[in-house]
VOGU-3710 file (C-alpha; in Angstrom, 3 decimals, decimal comma):
1> mdiigggiag> 98,193/-35,260/-2,079  96,565/-33,030/1,087  95,009/-29,882/0,284  94,731/-27,889/3,314  91,318/-25,449/3,202  88,202/-26,066/1,631  87,309/-22,854/0,600  86,560/-21,531/-2,949  90,136/-22,319/-3,944  90,657/-25,693/-2,131
11> lalagildpe> 87,184/-27,066/-3,484  87,997/-25,929/-6,829  91,257/-28,053/-7,060  89,583/-31,104/-5,670  86,915/-30,666/-8,281  89,675/-30,504/-11,150  92,078/-33,162/-10,244  91,891/-36,370/-11,886  90,518/-39,036/-9,264  92,039/-41,771/-11,331
21> rfavtlheqr> 95,678/-40,265/-10,575  95,647/-38,691/-7,231  94,584/-39,655/-3,749  93,258/-36,601/-2,330  92,469/-35,507/1,493  90,921/-32,355/1,623  91,439/-30,594/5,324  88,529/-27,888/6,308  88,007/-26,642/9,500  84,553/-25,917/9,388
31> pelpgvgttl> 82,293/-28,930/9,929  79,929/-27,416/7,055  79,471/-24,979/4,288  78,710/-21,263/5,490  75,161/-20,307/5,210  76,161/-16,539/5,129  77,873/-14,442/2,786  77,639/-11,670/0,269  77,652/-11,683/-3,559  81,167/-12,408/-5,404
41> amwagaqaai> 81,781/-11,099/-9,325  83,005/-13,571/-11,356  84,719/-12,070/-14,351  85,651/-13,684/-17,430  88,427/-15,737/-15,939  86,755/-17,086/-13,333  83,620/-18,093/-15,625  86,271/-19,977/-17,953  87,679/-21,730/-14,676  83,914/-22,490/-13,618
51> arlglldqlr> 83,666/-24,307/-17,309  86,757/-26,254/-17,086  84,585/-27,843/-13,794  81,857/-28,513/-15,712  79,601/-25,780/-13,787  79,235/-22,692/-16,003  75,318/-23,697/-16,574  74,897/-23,968/-13,206  76,766/-20,855/-12,194  74,562/-18,916/-14,792
61> dagtklasga> 71,265/-20,559/-13,409  72,761/-19,467/-9,607  73,828/-15,718/-10,503  72,851/-12,594/-11,381  74,009/-10,696/-14,552  75,974/-7,394/-13,236  75,457/-5,363/-16,235  75,771/-1,428/-15,254  76,937/0,495/-11,967  78,314/4,095/-11,186
71> lrdpsgqaml> 81,031/5,516/-9,003  78,914/7,783/-6,950  79,352/10,689/-4,654  77,919/10,234/-1,241  74,439/12,019/-2,004  74,407/9,486/-4,907  75,259/11,678/-7,947  77,040/9,587/-10,571  80,728/10,578/-11,337  81,334/8,104/-13,690
81> smegdallgi> 79,296/5,251/-15,506  79,889/2,051/-16,265  78,070/-0,366/-18,690  78,607/-4,356/-19,539  76,912/-7,436/-19,469  80,146/-9,907/-18,939  79,914/-10,256/-15,062  78,107/-12,540/-13,265  77,614/-12,608/-9,281  76,920/-15,130/-7,222
91> prpallklld> 76,547/-15,211/-3,152  79,507/-16,718/-1,769  77,358/-19,904/0,057  76,292/-20,687/-3,536  79,456/-20,834/-5,107  80,700/-23,151/-2,341  77,862/-25,220/-2,656  78,224/-25,214/-6,065  82,251/-26,044/-6,037  81,384/-28,982/-3,340
101> savpttvrrv> 79,262/-30,801/-5,910  82,052/-31,158/-8,230  84,453/-32,947/-5,515  84,510/-36,858/-6,615  83,569/-39,263/-3,678  86,905/-40,292/-3,643  88,595/-37,127/-1,868  89,006/-38,069/1,707  87,550/-35,198/3,991  89,090/-34,138/7,372
111> tgrverlprd> 87,334/-31,740/9,488  89,741/-29,858/11,869  91,771/-26,963/11,845  95,365/-27,807/11,010  97,762/-27,274/13,215  100,769/-29,464/11,889  101,352/-30,023/8,218  101,150/-33,886/6,742  104,669/-34,500/6,719  104,883/-37,395/4,311
121> swltvgadgv> 102,407/-35,911/1,595  103,532/-36,007/-2,370  101,909/-32,462/-2,246  101,247/-29,918/0,197  98,668/-27,262/-1,214  97,879/-24,206/1,053  94,670/-23,324/0,065  94,051/-21,830/3,607  93,440/-18,074/2,782  95,205/-15,208/4,208
131> hsvvrrthwg> 96,223/-16,509/7,760  97,980/-19,965/6,057  99,537/-22,424/8,269  101,055/-23,565/5,336  102,678/-20,047/4,163  103,948/-19,147/7,208  105,352/-22,799/7,823  107,387/-23,273/4,725  108,151/-19,407/3,747  108,587/-18,212/7,314
141> sravarptpv> 107,565/-15,142/9,705  108,057/-12,508/6,709  105,167/-13,978/5,067  102,827/-13,654/7,652  99,824/-11,796/6,542  99,407/-8,415/8,103  96,244/-6,348/8,742  95,190/-2,813/6,995  93,704/-0,138/8,929  90,673/-0,914/7,026
151> lavrgvipgn> 87,502/-2,418/8,158  85,151/-4,268/5,510  81,266/-4,572/6,798  79,024/-6,554/4,443  75,463/-8,420/3,971  72,238/-8,806/2,234  68,726/-7,458/2,418  65,294/-8,729/0,804  64,621/-6,863/-2,351  66,233/-5,528/-5,860
161> pspedvgeyw> 67,791/-2,302/-5,587  67,063/0,451/-8,486  69,113/0,537/-11,406  69,665/4,084/-10,566  70,890/3,532/-6,971  73,711/0,550/-7,927  77,403/0,941/-7,598  80,095/2,361/-5,172  79,675/6,015/-3,118  82,805/7,381/-2,525
171> grgnlfglap> 83,014/9,541/0,108  85,844/11,018/2,352  87,725/7,978/3,486  85,406/5,451/2,993  82,825/3,700/0,551  79,464/2,338/0,184  78,705/-0,502/-2,688  75,350/-1,658/-3,433  74,488/-4,223/-6,224  71,804/-6,960/-6,992
181> agegtnwyas> 72,169/-10,501/-5,519  69,364/-12,761/-6,982  66,277/-11,450/-5,066  68,244/-9,277/-2,723  70,444/-6,299/-2,699  74,039/-6,898/-1,760  75,441/-4,182/0,188  79,191/-3,564/1,590  81,162/-0,632/3,414  84,882/0,133/3,873
191> frsglgpdqv> 86,148/2,529/6,035  89,245/3,054/8,652  88,232/1,667/12,134  90,362/0,443/15,173  87,661/-2,298/15,645  89,394/-5,702/15,924  91,228/-7,055/14,401  90,864/-10,303/14,847  86,946/-10,761/16,293  85,057/-7,812/15,635
201> dvpealdttr> 81,611/-7,357/17,127  79,020/-7,575/14,273  76,471/-5,451/16,011  79,155/-2,817/16,941  80,881/-2,755/13,314  76,751/-2,326/11,806  76,040/0,564/14,096  79,369/2,151/13,589  78,692/1,765/9,496  75,039/3,540/10,315
211> rlfsghaaav> 76,507/6,616/12,208  79,520/6,921/9,529  77,202/7,161/6,558  74,345/8,500/7,967  74,312/11,728/5,675  74,887/9,753/2,376  72,107/8,893/-0,097  68,601/7,638/0,714  69,503/4,409/-1,104  72,296/3,692/1,249
221> qhvlaqatae> 69,976/4,750/4,404  67,210/2,406/3,098  69,690/-0,595/3,136  71,410/0,149/6,483  68,110/0,246/8,067  66,714/-2,970/6,734  70,409/-4,585/7,592  70,763/-7,107/10,604  73,485/-8,520/12,353  72,513/-11,935/11,449
231> ttlaqriwia> 72,703/-11,217/8,087  76,013/-9,037/8,303  79,447/-9,849/7,861  82,162/-7,584/9,676  86,150/-8,369/9,077  89,493/-6,482/9,250  90,924/-6,389/5,712  94,276/-8,406/5,656  96,730/-8,492/2,909  99,800/-10,997/2,441
241> pplarytrrn> 102,863/-10,088/1,675  104,366/-10,221/-2,095  106,099/-13,871/-2,856  108,127/-14,239/-5,786  107,235/-17,860/-6,191  104,516/-19,698/-4,972  106,102/-22,914/-4,884  108,916/-24,713/-2,367  109,612/-28,388/-3,376  106,475/-30,195/-2,535
251> vvligdaaha> 104,728/-27,350/-1,375  102,259/-24,919/-3,021  100,318/-21,819/-2,397  96,611/-21,079/-4,311  94,182/-18,413/-3,635  94,432/-15,767/-0,708  97,308/-18,173/0,601  99,581/-16,816/-2,232  98,075/-13,350/-2,658  95,697/-12,181/-0,388
261> mtpnlgrgac> 94,460/-8,732/-1,698  92,454/-5,823/-1,199  88,409/-6,183/-2,216  88,684/-3,116/-4,339  88,606/-4,624/-7,869  86,438/-7,664/-7,053  89,026/-10,080/-7,915  89,947/-12,144/-4,882  87,684/-15,233/-5,458  87,843/-14,897/-9,295
271> eslidavtlg> 91,896/-15,176/-8,730  91,449/-18,018/-6,404  89,676/-19,923/-8,770  91,880/-19,368/-12,209  94,726/-20,851/-9,659  92,852/-23,658/-8,862  92,075/-24,743/-12,168  95,710/-23,689/-13,698  97,304/-25,937/-11,022  95,002/-28,663/-11,369
281> sflnalplkd> 95,580/-28,892/-14,850  98,951/-28,884/-15,028  98,951/-31,860/-12,065  96,782/-33,838/-14,250  98,983/-33,402/-17,380  102,511/-33,188/-16,202  105,069/-34,649/-13,760  105,251/-32,577/-10,439  108,280/-30,804/-10,832  107,291/-29,550/-14,189
291> alanynkkrv> 103,609/-28,784/-13,098  104,710/-26,635/-10,306  107,136/-24,634/-12,683  104,306/-23,906/-14,846  102,059/-22,956/-12,190  104,706/-20,431/-11,119  105,093/-18,850/-14,562  101,248/-18,487/-15,394  100,232/-17,514/-11,985  102,730/-15,336/-9,978
301> lptqqlrlas> 103,071/-12,295/-12,116  99,488/-11,796/-12,975  98,176/-12,160/-9,335  100,955/-9,640/-8,210  100,099/-7,330/-10,344  96,446/-7,297/-9,675  97,320/-7,367/-5,778  99,429/-4,138/-6,385  96,683/-2,226/-8,232  93,986/-3,631/-5,728
311> samgrtalar> 95,872/-1,782/-3,246  96,303/1,253/-5,141  92,516/1,319/-5,936  91,482/1,053/-2,393  93,864/3,842/-1,185  92,065/5,944/-3,704  88,517/4,940/-2,758  89,208/5,719/0,734  91,005/9,065/0,070  90,858/11,605/2,531
321> tmqpardall> 92,793/14,839/1,948  92,907/14,098/-1,691  88,965/13,666/-1,994  88,120/16,907/-4,026  90,700/16,343/-6,797  89,734/12,697/-6,632  86,204/13,448/-7,191  86,769/16,135/-10,194  88,956/13,966/-11,972  86,572/11,038/-11,877
331> rqvgkriank> 83,715/13,515/-13,373  85,875/14,676/-15,901  86,713/11,004/-16,988  83,048/10,307/-16,990  81,912/13,187/-18,912  84,543/12,368/-21,716  83,059/8,711/-21,782  79,290/9,925/-22,050  80,810/12,249/-25,036  82,308/9,583/-26,452
341> aaavktve> 79,573/7,434/-26,359  76,898/9,993/-27,355  79,251/10,542/-30,459  79,274/7,116/-31,479  75,123/6,524/-31,204  75,149/9,669/-33,449  77,422/8,596/-35,919  75,297/5,001/-35,984
//
């Protein structure tokens, strides 16, 4: 079996497969795990997948509880507050290191970019991200990823944010978010930009971000003043076209290779983990044909629904002409939720 891509999905799959049943080769172009990356939110489904890998305690030790936040206007005023304690945040490098620790020593690792896919593999798994060579080869040019007009700039700075500042700041055609990340603050910004699309100059993107958000709340200004190019990533957001099936003969797609989506719901990494553990569990228990059929049945519909929902959320968050109506609706919903919560407390 060949797994193309040693990111979140590829490492998780290599970690869940039964080493006594499968001879696995893991192909990854990077010679070592990345040292820079922002915080990823681990929803309940992703935590369950991590538990199947035997790593839930380690995830909790390395992660941070994401208990509250708000959708805010550019000044920082909360329009819609959210409470909860189910989410864990973990930096991408820490998550990759954790998943890497679960990969059996029997897995053969090959470093280098895959240009031609193995021809005689029992199963080829495309875990090679939004620009998947596996998807392009087996699903054709219509399945090639396409860029959106949106640039994502993100990073981490030292020091925890104040709880009163945590959340997303929705402006006219842009958004800025910040959340705790261990002993630091994870921040991210999205806006339409002509930079890129392939290689984005990080210092230029950071300067653009500072100018664009110069009128936002003091918390946003503080974060951007502390940000450095060395701890910042800047990428064009790409999305994959919808697929009706994630399998073709003895080829299967997982993670962003199957359903790359905008980051607005914070579910990309989570769904990659769930894909990998779901596929691996079926392969461990069933013949190949049945395992792939069950994987399609289990994962295509929910991930494609999330892809559409994330895109819709992105359009709402980055609204320009509809911004006043959007903000008025958010404030109205926020007041209703607050009034309902107050009524429940009164009854108690």
